[in-house]
C-alpha positions in Angstrom: 7.4 -13.9 123.3 10.7 -14.7 121.9 13.4 -12.3 122.0 15.3 -11.7 118.8 19.0 -11.3 119.1 21.0 -8.8 117.2 22.4 -11.6 115.1 19.0 -12.8 114.1 18.0 -9.2 113.2 21.2 -8.8 111.2 20.7 -12.1 109.5 17.1 -11.1 108.5 18.3 -7.7 107.3 21.1 -9.3 105.2 18.6 -11.7 103.6 16.2 -9.0 102.8 18.9 -6.7 101.5 20.5 -9.5 99.3 17.0 -10.4 98.0 16.4 -6.8 97.1 19.8 -6.5 95.5 19.4 -9.7 93.5 15.9 -8.6 92.4 17.1 -5.1 91.5 20.0 -6.5 89.5 17.8 -9.0 87.7 15.2 -6.2 86.9 18.0 -4.0 85.5 19.5 -6.8 83.4 16.1 -7.8 81.9 15.2 -4.2 81.2 18.6 -3.7 79.5 18.1 -6.7 77.3 14.5 -5.7 76.4 15.8 -2.2 75.5 18.5 -3.7 73.4 16.0 -6.0 71.6 13.6 -3.1 71.0 16.5 -1.0 69.6 17.4 -4.0 67.3 13.7 -4.3 66.2 13.6 -0.6 65.5 16.8 -0.8 63.5 15.4 -3.7 61.5 12.1 -1.9 60.9 13.9 1.2 59.6 16.1 -1.1 57.4 13.1 -2.8 55.9 11.3 0.6 55.4 14.3 1.9 53.6 14.6 -1.2 51.4 10.9 -0.9 50.5 11.5 2.8 49.6 14.4 1.7 47.4 12.2 -0.8 45.7 9.5 1.7 45.1 11.8 4.4 43.9 13.6 2.0 41.5 10.2 0.8 40.2 9.1 4.3 39.5 12.4 4.9 37.6 11.9 1.6 35.6 8.3 2.5 34.9 9.4 5.9 33.5 12.0 4.1 31.4 9.5 1.7 30.0 7.0 4.5 29.2 9.8 6.3 27.3 10.8 3.0 25.6 7.2 2.4 24.4 6.9 5.9 23.0 10.3 5.8 21.3 9.6 2.4 19.8 6.4 3.8 18.3 8.4 6.8 17.0 11.1 4.5 15.5 8.5 2.3 13.9 6.8 5.4 12.3 10.2 6.6 11.1 11.0 3.3 9.5 7.7 3.1 7.7 7.7 6.9 6.9 4.4 7.4 8.8 3.6 10.8 10.2 3.9 11.5 13.8 1.2 13.7 15.3 1.8 16.7 17.5 0.2 15.0 20.5 2.4 11.8 19.9 5.5 14.0 19.7 4.4 15.9 22.8 3.8 12.6 24.7 7.3 11.3 23.6 9.0 14.5 24.8 7.1 14.4 28.1 8.1 10.8 28.6 11.8 11.7 27.9 11.6 14.6 30.3 9.9 12.5 32.9 12.6 9.8 32.6 15.3 12.4 32.9 13.6 13.8 36.1 13.2 10.2 37.4 17.0 9.9 37.9 16.3 11.7 41.2 14.5 8.5 42.3 17.5 6.4 41.3 20.1 8.6 43.1 17.9 8.7 46.2 17.5 4.9 46.1 21.3 4.5 45.7 22.0 6.7 48.6 19.8 4.6 50.8 21.7 1.5 49.7 25.0 3.2 50.6 23.6 4.2 54.0 22.5 0.5 54.6 26.0 -0.7 53.5 24.5 -2.8 50.7 27.4 -2.4 48.2 26.3 -5.3 45.9 22.7 -3.9 45.6 24.1 -0.4 45.0 26.4 -1.7 42.2 23.5 -3.6 40.6 21.4 -0.4 40.8 24.3 1.5 39.2 24.4 -1.0 36.3 20.7 -0.7 35.8 21.0 3.1 35.8 23.9 2.9 33.3 21.8 0.7 31.0 19.0 3.2 31.0 21.4 6.1 30.6 23.0 4.4 27.6 19.5 3.8 26.1 18.5 7.4 26.8 21.7 8.7 25.1 21.6 6.5 22.1 17.8 6.4 21.3 16.6 10.0 21.2 13.9 12.0 19.4 15.1 12.6 15.8 17.3 10.5 13.5 18.9 8.3 16.1 20.0 5.7 13.5 18.8 2.6 15.5 16.6 0.0 13.9 13.3 -1.1 15.4 14.9 -4.4 16.4 17.8 -2.7 18.2 15.4 -0.4 20.1 13.3 -3.5 21.0 16.4 -5.2 22.5 17.0 -2.3 24.8 13.9 -3.2 26.7 15.2 -6.7 27.3 18.5 -5.4 28.5 16.8 -2.9 30.9 14.4 -5.5 32.2 17.2 -8.1 32.7 19.2 -5.5 34.7 16.1 -4.7 36.7 15.6 -8.3 37.5 19.2 -8.7 38.7 18.9 -5.7 40.9 15.6 -6.8 42.5 17.0 -10.3 43.0 19.9 -8.7 44.9 17.6 -6.4 46.8 15.5 -9.4 47.8 18.5 -11.1 49.4 19.1 -8.0 51.5 15.4 -7.8 52.4 15.2 -11.4 53.6 18.5 -11.3 55.5 
């Protein structure tokens, strides 16, 4: 049998130790990178989830605005033609107006998510959309609002145009 000298034993121990050190360092580095990638994936997933919630909340708000618009357009048409408005139609109109008012909660929640995500342009577009609906809500009300049927019809185009601009902006943030 061959005798191993202390130098050979030391040489083997150093090689094994260095191998273990390199292996340990590599494992640590790979694990750190994987953890960082998983954190980034989770952040992106939460970002996408929040953007989808913003879209859903904004759509609910716009839906409520369009329901109110359809009821008030019928109300305005009946006013211009001196047609009677039934109690159920008036109740539906009042409910639509109340629901739109309550739906501003969706809008403010969506706006806060955009602030949280740092999407200032999208937040500003949402604010413009909200302002357009607010102006419509304030100017076209139940009673003698003094707006012609054509003017009330144009409000829909304005709201939908602002909605489209907002969703185009949100789409850019979504695909980023």
